C-alpha positions in Angstrom: 0.0 0.0 0.0 1.4 3.4 -1.0 1.8 6.3 1.4 -0.9 8.2 -0.3 -3.5 5.5 -0.1 -2.6 4.9 3.6 -3.2 8.7 4.2 -6.5 8.6 2.3 -7.7 5.7 4.4 -6.8 7.5 7.6 -8.6 10.7 6.5 -11.6 8.7 5.3 -11.8 7.1 8.8 -12.1 10.6 10.3 -15.0 11.7 8.0 -18.6 11.2 9.1 -19.6 9.0 6.1 -22.9 10.9 5.5 -22.0 10.8 1.8 -23.8 14.2 1.6 -21.6 15.9 -1.0 -21.6 19.2 0.9 -17.8 19.1 0.5 -18.2 19.3 -3.3 -17.4 15.6 -3.9 -19.7 12.6 -4.4 -18.9 11.0 -1.0 -16.5 10.9 1.9 -13.9 8.8 0.2 -13.5 11.2 -2.8 -13.2 14.1 -0.4 -10.4 12.2 1.5 -8.6 11.8 -1.9 -9.1 15.5 -2.6 -7.6 16.5 0.8 -4.5 14.4 0.0 -4.3 16.2 -3.3 -4.3 19.6 -1.5 -7.9 20.6 -1.0 -8.9 22.4 2.3 -9.9 20.3 5.3 -12.8 22.6 6.4 -15.5 21.5 3.9 -17.4 18.9 6.0 -20.4 20.5 7.8 -21.6 17.1 9.3 -18.2 16.6 10.7 -18.1 20.0 12.4 -15.2 21.7 14.0 -14.0 18.5 15.7 -13.4 16.8 12.4 -11.5 19.8 11.2 -9.3 19.6 14.3 -8.6 15.9 13.8 -7.8 16.4 10.1 -5.4 19.2 11.0 -3.6 17.0 13.5 -3.4 14.1 11.0 -2.3 16.2 8.0 -0.1 18.7 9.9 -2.2 21.6 8.5 -3.5 24.7 10.2 -7.0 24.5 11.7 -9.5 26.5 9.6 -13.0 27.7 10.3 -15.7 25.6 8.6 -16.8 27.0 5.2 -20.4 26.2 6.0 -22.1 26.0 9.4 -21.7 22.8 11.4 -24.7 20.4 11.0 -26.1 18.2 13.8 -27.2 14.7 12.8 -30.4 14.6 10.9 -32.8 12.1 9.5 -35.2 12.3 6.6 -38.9 11.6 7.1 -41.3 11.0 4.3 -44.9 12.3 4.7 -46.2 9.0 3.4 -49.8 10.1 2.7 -48.4 12.7 0.2 -45.8 10.3 -1.5 -46.6 9.6 -5.1 -44.1 6.7 -5.5 -41.9 8.4 -8.1 -38.7 6.6 -6.7 -36.6 9.8 -7.2 -35.6 9.8 -3.5 -34.6 6.1 -3.7 -32.4 6.9 -6.7 -30.8 9.8 -4.8 -30.1 8.1 -1.5 -26.4 7.2 -1.3 -26.8 4.6 1.4 -30.0 2.8 0.2 -31.9 3.9 3.3 -35.3 4.3 1.6 -37.7 1.5 0.9 -40.4 1.6 -1.8 -41.3 0.8 -5.4 -42.7 2.7 -8.4 -46.2 4.1 -7.7 -46.0 2.8 -4.1 -45.5 4.6 -0.9 -41.9 5.1 0.2 -40.4 5.0 3.7 -37.1 5.9 5.3 -35.2 3.4 7.4 -34.3 5.9 10.1 -31.5 3.8 11.7 -29.7 3.7 8.4 -30.3 7.3 7.3 -27.3 9.6 7.4 -29.2 12.8 7.0 -27.4 13.7 3.8 -30.4 15.7 2.5 -29.9 14.4 -1.1 -33.4 13.0 -1.2 -35.1 16.3 -0.5 -34.4 18.3 -3.7 -35.5 15.6 -6.2 -38.9 15.1 -4.6 -41.5 16.6 -7.0 -44.2 16.9 -4.3 -41.9 18.2 -1.5 -43.1 15.5 1.0 -39.7 14.9 2.7 -38.8 16.6 6.0 -35.5 16.7 7.9 -35.6 16.3 11.6 -32.9 15.8 14.4 -31.9 12.2 14.3 -33.9 10.3 17.0 -30.8 8.3 18.0 -28.8 11.4 18.5 -31.5 13.0 20.5 -31.9 9.9 22.7 -28.2 9.9 23.7 -27.8 10.8 27.3 -24.1 11.9 27.3 -21.1 12.5 25.1 -20.1 8.8 25.1 -23.5 7.7 23.8 -23.5 10.5 21.2 -20.0 9.3 20.0 -21.3 5.7 19.9 -24.1 6.9 17.6 -21.6 8.8 15.4 -19.3 5.8 15.1 -22.3 3.5 14.2 -23.5 6.0 11.6 -20.1 6.2 10.1 -19.6 2.4 10.0 -23.0 1.8 8.4 -22.7 4.8 6.1 -19.4 3.5 4.7 -20.7 -0.1 4.3 -23.9 0.8 2.6 -22.4 3.4 0.3 -19.8 0.9 -0.9 -22.5 -1.7 -1.4 -24.5 0.7 -3.5 -21.5 1.6 -5.6 -20.7 -2.0 -6.2 -24.3 -2.7 -7.2 -24.3 0.2 -9.6 -21.0 -1.0 -11.2 -22.5 -4.5 -11.5 -25.7 -3.2 -13.1 -23.6 -1.1 -15.6 -21.6 -4.2 -16.5 -24.8 -6.1 -17.1 -26.2 -3.3 -19.3 -22.9 -3.2 -21.2 -23.1 -7.0 -21.8 -26.7 -6.8 -22.8 -25.9 -4.1 -25.4 -23.0 -6.2 -26.7 -25.4 -9.3 -26.8 -27.9 -7.3 -28.9 -25.2 -6.0 -31.2 -23.9 -9.6 -31.8 -27.4 -10.9 -32.4 -28.0 -8.1 -34.9 -24.8 -9.0 -36.7 -25.8 -12.6 -36.8 -29.3 -11.9 -38.1 -27.7 -9.7 -40.8 -25.4 -12.5 -41.8 -28.4 -14.8 -42.2 -30.3 -12.3 -44.3 -27.3 -11.4 -46.3 -23.5 -11.0 -45.9 -22.8 -8.7 -43.0 -19.6 -6.6 -43.4 -16.6 -8.4 -42.1 -15.5 -5.3 -40.2 -18.8 -5.3 -38.2 -18.4 -8.9 -37.2 -14.8 -8.3 -36.2 -15.9 -5.3 -34.1 -18.5 -7.5 -32.3 -15.7 -10.0 -31.5 -13.4 -7.3 -30.1 -16.2 -5.9 -28.0 -16.9 -9.4 -26.6 -13.2 -10.0 -26.0 -13.0 -6.8 -24.0 -16.0 -7.9 -21.9 -14.3 -11.2 -21.1 -11.1 -9.4 -20.1 -13.0 -7.0 -17.8 -15.0 -9.8 -16.2 -11.8 -11.9 -15.7 -10.1 -8.8 -14.1 -13.1 -8.4 -11.8 -12.9 -12.1 -10.8 -9.2 -12.0 -10.1 -9.5 -8.8 -8.0 -12.3 -10.4 -6.0 -10.1 -13.5 -5.4 -7.2 -11.4 -4.2 -9.6 -9.6 -1.8 -11.0 -13.0 -0.6 -14.5 -11.6 -1.3 -16.7 -14.7 -1.9 -19.8 -12.7 -2.9 -17.9 -10.6 -5.4 -16.2 -13.7 -6.7 -19.7 -15.3 -7.3 -21.0 -12.2 -9.1 -17.8 -11.8 -11.2 -18.0 -15.5 -12.2 -21.5 -15.0 -13.5 -20.4 -12.0 -15.5 -17.4 -14.0 -16.9 -19.7 -16.9 -18.0 -22.0 -14.4 -19.7 -19.2 -12.6 -21.4 -17.6 -15.9 -22.5 -20.9 -17.0 -24.1 -21.1 -13.6 -25.9 -17.6 -14.1 -27.2 -18.4 -17.6 -28.5 -21.5 -16.2 -30.2 -19.5 -13.4 -31.8 -16.8 -15.7 -33.0 -19.4 -18.0 -34.5 -20.7 -15.1 -36.6 -17.3 -14.8 -38.3 -17.7 -18.3 -39.6 -19.7 -18.3 -42.8 -22.7 -20.6 -43.0 -22.2 -23.7 -45.1 -23.7 -23.4 -48.5 
């Protein structure tokens, strides 16, 4: 592990993991990377002055006043009777803390909500409120408040990473599906008449790239000893391999 990545990990561990984007970055980890690259350490309202002080101590920089007012822990609450089930808040939530389906009432899982506020703006009927987080309010002393913050950070990091991995997997699946349709179109074209050889070769190259990406994902998951990621990558590899076989078959002319 390089020195930079070690410092990024250390900075990320100090951030509140609300994944709110108020720092100008799409999550706490990207902000940690930006700090290592030289960005100011005072752009995290949910972390407050304490986080600035900890970051200053870790990085050896001067303590700076927060660019925005400090923010106490919040939770989103959906006024369910007014919800139209548009799913826009679900799409915006960086930690998958909102349950619901299209044209069905949505509800926030309060214990997993980081109070990032990202669900509020997309709501077309303005039925989402932000309230002081109940677990924060229920804390009796500083130790209990810190326990809550530690729990929020742990869950926020885990759920955000899981969401990012799911989005990557879905994007890979979409890419494979596009390649599958392209190969099928080339194959149909070859049955209806000779498809240009160049198009067939492009289909083969696209399928070969899909196999390489899937194999890299599988090898990475093996190195990380992540059994679930291995399983998903293996499925992707099987699909990509099938696509490649289909694409290569399209290069072989049908017997006359």
